N, C-alpha and C positions, 0 to 999 in steps of 0.2 A: 315588528323587528324583521322577528326569525322567519314568518314565512314569507319577507321583501327574502330577506339574505336563501333562507331553500328555494326561492323561486328567480331568484338571478342566479344561481350556482346547475338548476333543472335547465334553465338556457342556453347556461351558456354551455354546457352537457348537452347538449342539441347541434350548438356550431362545431363545435368540435366537432362530433361525430359526423357531419358535414364536408366540415374541413377535410377528416380521414378517408372517408370514401373517394371526393377530388381527389387525394394523396394516390387512392391503392391501398390502404392501413381497413383493409374487411373489420382483422377481430376486431384490434380495440377500438375500432367505428363503430359492430356492433354495441360492444358495451356500453361505450359514452352512450349511444340511441334508447337502446336500452331502457338504463337507468337515468336518462335525459326524460326522456316521454315518460315513464313513472312516478318519479317527481314531479312534476309538470303534471301532469293528470289529476293524479291525487291531489296537488296542494287546492285544483281546481274545485274538483269535484268538493273539497272538506266543507269550502267554502259556497258552494253550491246545497250538500246536504245541508250542512247547519242548516236551523231553526234557532232565531230569535226569539228573546222572549216576550211572549202579549203581555198585553194590559188584562183580560179578560179569562179566566176562567171555560174551557172548555164546555161543549154542550152534554150533552145525555150520554150517557156510556162510560162515559169522565168519572177517575175512584182519586181524589187524595192518598196521595201516598204518607203525607206527614215530613217528608222530608225535605229543608230548610236549606239554602244557605244560600250565602252572598255570594251575586257574579261578578267574579274578578274582572271581566272587563267591562261593567256601564258599576259596579256599586251597588247595585240595586238587591234590597229581598226576594229572593224568586223560592218559587213551590213547586214543586215538581209532582203532573196528573201523571196518572195512568190509563192507560185502552186495557180493559182482561183481554177482547177480542183480539183486539189485532198484539196488543204489546207495547206497542208507540208509546211514547213518553212524549213530555209536555215543559213547558217551563212558563211557570205565569208568575208576577209579577207582584209578593203580594202588599194589597192598598195600604198606604198609610195609612195608621190609627186618626190621626189627623185629622190628613186630609176627609175624613166619610164624608159623605155629605147626609143630612138627616136633615130625610121629609118632614 
């Protein structure tokens, strides 16, 4: 919900900037355009950059950090994995104890 409101605000600022350029009011147009662009692009980039919770642990070279939390978006218990060589972190769903397969 908040993301949608902020995205709407960013696009509105961009539209106001275009209107102000047409009216010849450059200083407020630059302010509205810059802030609208930063807000809109920041929200789009954040969505693209954010990685969803994975269902399997990552491959070789990854270490479990021992950190666990309930993901507020999905309500899933999540474990944090870390790759020392790059500093990248991944979030992996913790399998349910009752749903583990017994071979």
